[in-house]
N, C-alpha and C positions, 0 to 999 in steps of 0.2 A: 529534249533528246532522251530516248529510252535507254536503259542500262540493263543488260541481261544479268540475272542472278539465279544461282542454282543451290539447292539444298542436297547435301550428301550425308549419308549415315556412315560414320567412320568406326573402325575397329570392329567390323561385323561383315559377314558375307550374305546377309539377308536384310531386306528393308525393315524399318521400324524397330531396329535394335541398335546397339552401339550408341554413339554420340552424334547427334545431328549438328552439322555446321553449315552456315551460309558461306558461299564463295562468290565473290563479285570480281569479275575479270575486267579491269579498267582499260579503256582506250587512251585515256589522258589522266593526269594527276587530278585528284579531288582533295579538298581540305579535310582536316581531322574532324571538324564539326559535322560535316556531311556524313562521313563514315560512321561517326558515333550515332547519328540520327538513324542511319540505315540499320545499324546493329540493334538499336532499341526497337525499331519497327519489326525486325526479324524475330527478336525476343528468343534467340537461341543462346546456348552457352557462349559460343563465339561465332562471329562472322569474319571471314578472311577477305582481304582486299589485295589483289594481285595487279602489279603494273609491270609490263615488260621493259627490259633494258635493251640497248642496242646490241650488246654482246651475247644475247640469248638467255641471260639469267633474268631473275624477277625480283622486284621489291615486294615484300610481303608484310602486312600489318594485321593484327588481330584485335578485335574489340568485343567485349561482353556487352550486354545491354546498357551498362553504366560506365565502363572504363576501358581504356586501352591496356593490354597486358604485354609483358615482356617475352613470354614463351607459351606456345600452344601446340601440342602434338596433333590432336585430332583434326584441327582445321588445316594444319599443314598437310596431313595425309589426304584430307578431302581436296585440297588445292592440287596436289600432285595427281590424284586420281582424275580430277576434272581435265587437267591439261593433257594427260595421256588419252583420256576418252575422246578429246578433240583432235587426237592424232598428232600431237607434238612429236616430232621424229626422234628426239634424243631420249636415250634410256636413262639419262642422269640429269637431274634438274637442280639448279642452285638458286636458293632464296636468300636475299639480303634482309636481315631482320634486326630487331633490337637486341637479339642474343647472338649476333654474328651471322656468318654464312652457314646455312643449313643445307645439306645435300640429301636429295631423295633419289633412290635407285630402284628400278624394276628388277626384282630378283626373288627366287624362292616362290612361295605361294602368293606373294602380294608385293607390297611396297616396303622398302627399308629406308629408314630416316636416320641420318647421322646427326645426333644432338649432343650438347654438352652434358657431361655428368654433373649432377647437382647434389653432391653428398651433404647429408645432414650431420652436423656436429652435435654431440650430446649437450643438452642445455636444460636448465630448470624450467619446468612448465610455468607459463604466466598464470597469475591468479585467476582462478575460475575456469581455466581451459578444460581440465580433466572432469570437473563437475558438469560443465556444459556438454561434454561428450558422453558422460556416463561411464568413463573408464576409471575405475577406482585404483587398480594396481597395474599400471603399465609396465611392460618389460623394457621399454626404451622411450625416451622423449628427446627429440632433437630439433634442430632448426637449420634450414639453408637460406639462401637469399630471398626465397619466395614464400616458403611454407613451413609450418610445423609438421613434424613426423612423429607419430605415436604408434608403438607396437602394442597391440592388445594380447590377451592371453591365448586366444585361439580363433579359428574361423567362425565358430558360433558367436563369439563375442562381437566380432565385426558385423556379422549379419544382423545382430539384434540391436545395433545402435539406433537410438532415437534422439539425436542431439537437440539442444536448445539453440535454435538458429539465432534468436534474438541476442543471446549472450555472445555467440560466436561472431556476430556482426561487428563487435568492437575490437576484434583482434588487430594487432599491429602487424599484419601479414596478409598475403593473398588468401590464406586459409589453412586448413589442416588436412593431412593425409593420415588415415588410420589403417593399419595393416596387421596381418598375422600370417603365420605359416599355414599353408593349405592342409586340409585333412588328407590323410593317407588314402591312396587309391583314386584321387581325382586327376584330371588331365593338366592341372596347373601346379605351380610350386608355392605361390603365395596369393593371398587375396587382399583387396583394399577397398576402401570407400573414401571419397574426397568431398570435402565441404568447404565452399568458398563464399560465404555470405558477405565478406567485406567487398567483393567485386560483383555482387548481385546474383550469385548462383548458390542456392542453398546446398544442393547436392549435384555434383557434375556426374553425368552418366559414365563416361570413360575418359580418363585424363592422361594423354600421352606424356605431358611435361612432368606429371607426378612420378612417372616411371623412370625419369632421369634421376630421381632420388631413390626410388624403390629398387632399381636394378643394382647399383653398387651396394646398397644396404643388404639385400638378400644374397648377393654373390659372396660377400664376406662371410655370411653366416652359414650358407649352404655349401660353400666351397666349389661353386661352379659359375662360369662366366655366362653361359647361355641358360635362360630360364623362361618360364611362361607365367605371366600374371593374369589374374582374373579380377576385374573390377566388378564388385558385387552390388551394383545399383539395380534398380528395378528393370532398366533396359538391358544392362549387362554388356560386357565386352571383354575381348581377350587381346592382350598385348604380348608379343614375343620380344624379349630383351636380350641384349648381349653387351657386356661391358668390354671396353677397349681403352685402358688407361684413363685419360680424362674425358673420354667420349662414351656415349651410349648409343647403340643401334636399336631402334624401335621398329618392329615389324607388324604389319596388319593389312587388312583389306577394307574396301569401302564400296558403297552402293549409292548411285544417284537415285533420288526419289522424287525430285520436283524441279521444274524449270519455269522461270517466270521473267517478268520485265519490271524494272523500276521506272516509274514515269515521272519521278521528281529529281 
């Protein structure tokens, strides 16, 4: 039996930018080993697997090429984009995930996603982390349930990073987010780059779930709830964020770039 699969570029309004995600819309349950094998075959940062429920909501799981993950923003955005592209009538979608129920809504210039805030508490950097990143004098080091968060001196320092991925692979975390306040006169408020070698992704192009930590972090420092983040990877992407208590609203657009069939 063939299985349709789609590739969507998320957090971008044009093809071949943002973060590509595979989206597999299932007609029946498949086991985790099959989903992991498909994700390895796709070899994208994440592949999402959607299974409809009788009440109109969806089960959603995310896999990197080597592991299932607890939270993924860009593949959720890609999933909602695909469902609306297929003319699902509801303007609000609910996804049941390992991080609870996530809601996506059509609004503003694109799609808004209601995610949990993942605040990072100040913590001492583990041995070798700052050396592996090349950040000698961080302004902040912290940790949430998934990642380390490091604030570098400025935007130029973030752009210049050339991490030692081999050393980062041994982190006891999904990975590390490095951020800084954006330069004056730009269209965004902060910049970031995200490195996840422990789950098989050296540098993620655009990471929605990282903005669950970045949004409250920069809201506290800049004194505003609504901000714009720029993930400064080679592909690059823009994430609109808004903090709301223990939740974060992430906004962005997506573009479908490829449709195919799995024959296994």
